[in-house]
N, C-alpha and C positions, 0 to 999 in steps of 0.2 A: 504494500500500500504506500502510495506517495503522498506527501504533504503538499496540497495545491495552494502554495502561497499566493499566487496570482488570483485564484478564485476567491480566497479569503479576502484579499485586498479589494476585489471588485464588489463583493457583498457589503463590506464595510463602507465603501464609497457610496453605493446606492442608498444604504441606510442613513448615513450622515447627510448626504445631499438632499434626500427626500425630507428628512426632518427639518433641515435648514430652510429649504425653499417654501415649505408649507406652514411655517410659523406665522401666526398673525394673518396678514393679507396674503392669500395664495398667489404664487407666481403663475404666469401663463403656462398652459400645457399645449404644446405644439403637436397635436395628434398626427396631422397629415405629413408633417416634416419627417416623422419617423419612417415613412415609406422610402425615403432616400438616405436618411442619416444612418440607420442600422446596416443596410447593405454596404454603405461606404466604410463604416467602422469594421465590418467583417473582412472586407477587402484589405483594409489597412493592416489589421492584425495578422492576416495571412501573409502579407507582403513583408512585414517585419521578420517573421519566422523563416520565410523563404530566403531572405537575404542572409540570415544567420546560417541556414543550411548550405547555401551556395558557397559562402566563404569557407565553411568547414570542409566541403567537398574539394575545394581547391587545395586545402592543406593535405588532404589524403590522396591527392592526384586522382580524384574521382574513384576511390575505392582500391586503387592499386597499391597504396601504402597506408594501411589503416593507422599506423603509428606516426605518420608524417615523415617517415624516413629517419625517425629517431633524432630529429633536429628541432630545437626550440620547444615551444609549448605543445604538449600532446593534443591532437585534434579533439579528443573528448573534453579536455579541460577548456580548450578554446570554445567548443560548442556550448558547454555549460554556461560560460560567461556571456556569450552572445545571446543565448536563449533567455538568460535573466534580463538582459537589456531589452530584448524583444518583448518579454512579458511586462516589463515596466512601462514601455511605450504603449502596449495594448491596454493596460489598466488606466493609464493617463487618458488615452483616447476614449475609453469607455466612460470614465468620469466626466469628460467634457461633453460627450453625447448625452449622458444622463442629465447633466445640469442644463444643457441647452433645451432639451425636450421637456424637462421636468417629468421624466419617465415614470417615477413611482406614482405620481398623480394620475398619469394616463393609465397605468396598469390597474389602478384601483377602480377604474371605470369599466372594467371588462364586462360586467353584465349588460351594459348598454351596447356593446359590440354585437351581442346576440339578440338584441331587441327587447331586453328587460329594463325596468327602471333601476336607477342607481341604488334605491333602498329596498329592492325586491328581497323578500326573505322567505325562508321555509321554517315555519314556526317562529322561534326567537332567533334563528340564525340568519344574519344578513349576508347574502352571497358576496357582496363587495368586500367583506371583511375576512374572507377565507384566507388563512395563512398560507395554505398549500398553493393555491392558484396565484396569489399575489407574489409569493416568493419565486415561483417558476417563471412568471411573466417578467418580473423585474430583472432577474439574472439570466433569463433565457438568451438574450443576444450575446452575452459573454460565453455561455456554454457552446453556442454555435461557433463562435470565433475560436474557442479552444479546439474544437474538432477540426476546423480548418488548419489550425497551427500544427496539428499532429501529422498532417500529410507530408510536409518536408522532413519531419523526423522519421517517418516511415521509410522514406527514400534513403535517408542516412543509415538507418538500422539495417536495411537490406544490403547496402553496400559494405558496411563493416562486417556483417556476418557472412557475406558472400553467398547469400541464398535468397531466393524470391520469397517475400512474405506477403500473403494476400492483404490488400489494403483494408477491406472491410473487417477481416479478422483482427488486424492490428488496431484499427480505430475502436472496435468494440471492446477489446481487452484494455486499451488505454483508458477508456471511459470507466470501465469497471474497477480498474486499479486506482484511478485518480478521484473519482466521484463518490467512493464509498462513504466517506464522512458526510458529504452533502446528502446522499440518499438516506442515511440514518437521520439527519436533521429533518428531512421531508417526512419520514415516518412519524416523528414526534410532532411535526406540524399537523399531520393528519389526525393524530390523537387529540391535539388541541382543537381542531375543527369539530371533531365528533363530540368533544366535551361541551360544545356550545348548544347541543341538542338536549343536554341533561338539565333537569331542574336545578336552579341556582343553589338549592339547599345541599346538593351533592358536591358542589365545586367552590362554595364560598370560603372554605377553609384555606384555599390556596391564596386568598388575599392576605393572609397572615405571613409576614416576611420570614420569621423563623421556620414556619411550616414549608415555605417555598425552598429555603435552603436545604432542609432535610429531604424534601421531595427531589430536588435536583441532584443531590449526592446519591440518592437511591436510584435515580434514572441513570446516572453515570455508571454505577456499579452494575445495573442490569444490562446496559449497553456493552460494557467491557467483557462481561462474563457470558452473556447469552446472545444478545441481538447481533453484535458485530460478527462473531464467528459464524452464526447461521447465515447471515446475509452474504458474508464473504464466500462461504462454500457454495452458495447458490449462484452468486454473480461471477465468481472466478472459474466457472465451468469445471469444478472438481469432480473427479470420477474415482472409483475404487482402483487400487493398485492391482494390475493383472497378476494371476498366478504365475509362479516361476521362481528361479533362483533368487532374483532380486527381492521379491516379496518375502520369501522364506528367511533370507539373511536379515532383512530389516526388521521383521517381526521378532526374530531371535534376539537381535540387539535391543529391541524395545523391552522384551521380557527381562533381559539381563540388567538393564538400566534401572528397573523398578519405577520408571516414570509412567504414570497412567495417562493414556490418551484415548480418545474415542475411536479414531481411525487414522491410517496413513493413506493419503489421497494423492492422485496425480493432479497437478495444478495447471490449468490452462491447456489449450490444444497445441499440438506440434506446429500448426501453421503460424502461431504467434512468434515463434523463434525465441521465446523467453527462456533464459537459463537461470533458475533460482530455486531456492527452497526456504521454508520458514516454519516456525511453530506458531500456532494461532490459538488464542484463548487462555484465560486465567484458570478456569475451573476444569478439572479433568473430564467431567461429563461433557463439556463442550470444547475440549482441546483437540486440535487436529495438527498433524504433521504433514506438510505439503511439499511435494517435489515436482518440478516441471518435467514433462516428457523429454524435452530437448536436453535437459541436464542429465536425466537418466540414460538417454541414448549416447551421450558423449563420454560419460564416465564408466570406468570398470565397476564391477560389483563392489570391490574393496573400497574404491573411492566414493561410491554412492553411500556405502555404509559409514564412511568417515564423515560425510556431509550430514547424514542423519544423526550421527553422534554429536556433531556440532549443534544441531537444532535441539536435540534432547538436553544438551548442556544448558541451553537457555531456560528450559523448564526446570532442570535440576537446581539451578541457583536462583530461581524466582525472578528472572529478568523481565518477563512481561509485567508483573506487578510493580517491580522496581521502575520500569520505564513509564508505566501509567502514573506512578507517583510523581516522577519527574515532570511529565506532561501536566499533571494537575497543578504542581507548583508554578509552572510557567503560565498556564491559562489563568489561574487565580491572580497572580501578581500582575499579569498584563491587563486583566479585567479591572483591577484597581487603578492602574495607570490610565487605562482608556477612559474610565469614568471621570477621573480627575482632569484629564486633558479636555474631555468633552464639556465639562462644566466651566473650565477656564478659557477655552478657545471656541466659544459657540459661533463666532463669526467666521471661523476658518475651518470648515468641515474637512477639506482635503488635507490640511496640515494635521488635523487630528488623526486621520487615517495613516498619513505618511509616518508620523511619530510612532503610532501603535505598531505598524508593520516593521519599522526599523527595530523597535524593542523586541518584537516577537522573533524576527529573524536572528537578532543578536543572541537572545536567550537560547533559541533552538540550536543554532550552529555552534555556539561556544559552550553552553552548559549541557544541553541534552546531547550534543555531538560528542563531547568528551566522555559523558556517561556511557553512551552507546558504544563507543570504540573500546572501552574497557570491558564491556559486556561481551563484545565479539571475541576479544582475546581469551576471556575466561571460558567461553563456549568452545573455542579452538582447543584449549587445554583439556576440556572434558572429552572431546573427541579422541585426543591422544590417549587419555586415560582409559576410555572404553575399549579402544582397539589395541592398547599396549604399545603403540608407536604413532608418531605424528606423520610418518611418511605418506600413507594414503591420502590424508588431508592436504599435505603439501603438493602432491602431484595433482590432486583435484583442483586446487587453487591455481596452479600453473596452467592447467588446461583451460580453465575459465578465463584466465587473463589473455591467452592466445585467441580464444573465441571472441573475446570482447575487444579485439583490435590491439593486441599487444599492450594492454594497459596496466602492466605489472606494477609500475611505479606511480601510477596516477592516484593522487590522494582522494579519498572519499570521506566526506564530513562525518558520516555515521558508522563506517566500517574501518576506515583507515586504508592505506594502500595494501595491495596483496603482498608486496615485498616486505612491508613492515610486519604484517601478520605472520608470514612464514618465518621471519627472523625471530619474532617473539615466541612462537610455539616451539620452534627448534631449540631455543635457548632455555626456556622455562621448563620444558618437559624433561630436560637432562639435569636440572638443578632443583632437587626436591625442596631444599631449604628456601630458595627464592620463590618457588612455586607456592609454598605454604604461606609465605609472607604476602604474596600477591593476592591469594584468596582472602586472607585476613583483612587486607586493605579494602578490598571490594565489599566484603561483608560489612565492615564499618561504614562504608559509603552508602550501601543499600539501606541499612538501618537508619542512618542519618537523613537520607532523602525521604524515606517513608514517614519518619517522625515529623519532618518539616511539612510534608503534605497534610498530615493530620492536624498540625498546628494551624495551617492555613484554613482548613475546613472549620475548625473551632473558632478562629478569629472571624471568619465570615458569618458564622452563626451568632456570635456575641455582638458583632457590629450591627447585623440586621435586627437583633433582639433589642 
């Protein structure tokens, strides 16, 4: 699952701009201008990403040298930076179009588009106030632009992997990987809409702020333990692992590890070309270990077993809960900053969003990124411990670096470079004393972050109370 920073920024922009424009005297809504503004925006967003892809292709000599000939910045690093620039331009263009059109006000008039009155209601539920429909309409143009921006990336991925990847399969899988958090939010928006049909006596308790805090924490726990894994397995085209030596070896390793999981599943179709594996879910009843078919096809059975050992290492040391706690710390602290900025900079909605996104990206890249990289090294060590040697994992990582465009030394903000991971697991697995100290440091860090998250929750409750 990817963190769609640009989509988050676009949602915040639409929210802040809509609130700003419709305070007091409503700003004009240019409905008919939307017929040319949004197509022009989508064209511009696609063009930004097309330029980024073309420049990257030139660095790879149009796929003939995936690593750029080993000279200068690796094409993947170059493309990452260019993509961030393209996303920033796209969000800025979306904000400008939203402001010019007063798009949130137009979207709220959707019942009139189908011949109904603005205050048309079903029982006590006013259609114009539907959270689901309004959310989809407001952010809809940016979702379309995101799909168009993936087309240049599809061409790049096909070139790097030196295999034809079907366009529709690629776009579908990108949407399922990127939009999962957004889909979860839409599910809860639907619940909010349904609640409008209930008698007020059943929902008035939510007007109490401490009750809201407890309810939100409960919803977060439900999402992390049940809803997210179920949605992911459905959306990511997961299928049972076919019978054979690979399944037998992986199930044997699972039994030896003592880690309880619901199932081992194949993750995504072969046509997507994705090479990855992950452990999904906090609760063993809804915990899945996923491996992509392309990865299983590329690795030997020993190497696939080592990759599974790595994923089981995440579960063994409680990394999913640890990372959720780190995310919670980030979200709650950013939420406090966002509300403070919103109250102090009411006349500058774009500045509010820019400041919030800068803080969010800083926290994620530097705080969560550092936490995540240490978790990856601990999971690598677990793989070496399960198999009695780090060699199968090392050869698996080397193969993945070749398939990824000779990206062995390319740094990754949440995994670290493959070269660094190989050096770390090779050194720590042969030094029991240092290995023990490493585990102790991470255990201390895990406990500290989880305590910090708990304090944040308590502080939110006391503040609202």
